[in-house]
N, C-alpha and C positions, 0 to 999 in steps of 0.2 A: 505494500501500498503506500503512495506516495504522499509525502507531507505537503499540506498547501498553507503558504502564511501569506495573510494580507495587513498591507500595513494602509492605515490612514494619516493623511496628516489635512491640518485645517489651519486657518488664522482668520482673525475677527478683529475688526477694529472700529470703535463707534467712538464720535465726537459729539461733547452735548458744551452747549455755549454755556459760560460762566454765568450767575448768577450776580455774583460780587465782585468787587477786587479791593484785595488788601494791599495797601501803600505804605513802605517805611519811608521815612525819610531822616536824613540828618543833615544840621546845619552846622558847619566845621570852619572855627575861625582860628587862625595866629598871628603872633606880633610881638613884641617886643616888652610891652607893657600890659599888665594882665588886666589889669580896670578898662582900657580900651577895649581888649580880646573881647572880653566876657561883654560887654554894653553892644558892641558890632553883632556877636550873636543872638543876644538877644532882641536886639531891633531886626533884622533878617528872618530870627525865626515867629517874629510875631507880626511879619507880611505875609509869611506862610499859613498862620494861625487865620490871618484875618480873610483870607480866602478858603481855608476851609469853614468856617464859620460860614462866609456867604453860600458854600454847595451845602452846607447845614439846614440852611435855611429854604434854601430851594430845591432840597429833597435828592441831591443827586450824593450827598455824603451820610450816611446812617449813624456814623460817630467816629469820633476823633479823640485823639488823648495826646499829651506833650508827659512822657514817661519821666526821663532822664533829664538832666542837665550836666556834663561832665567839664571840669574844669584840670588842666595841668599842665605841668611844667617840666621841660628837659635843656639840657644841656649840650647842645649838638659838638661833635670833633669836626676839625678843617681837615683837608688833605694833608695837612701837614705836622698833625697829631696834636695837636693844641686846642684846648676849649675855648669854644665862642659862649659869648653870652647866654641868657637864658631865652627862650622860646617859651611863650607861653600860647596855651592850645586851649579852645571853648568848644563844646559841641552839645547840640540841644536834637534829641531826639523826637520826631514826631512820626503819629499813625493812624490810617483812618481806611476807614471801609467805603467803599463807594458801590452804591446800589445797582449801578448800571454799568458792568467789566469793559464796554465801550467805552 
């Protein structure tokens, strides 16, 4: 009696349009003086927040938040091995959920 082997292969793909779009944005600034760096980050984040509030009122955004503000400094090295003055950094993280992914 001979042995019969039957092999079946298949593939399937389905695409579903997204109902929501989640976005994360970081506003980052740096410079030689800590105070102005933090102020500049807050000003730029404020303009993004104003846009998100406008989208929230129009119904395009279901929710948004500003969860984290980070401020740090580092002292970089140049190509000759000498340390340079402090560089200050500030970052504001924002996230939003848009009701229409398009």
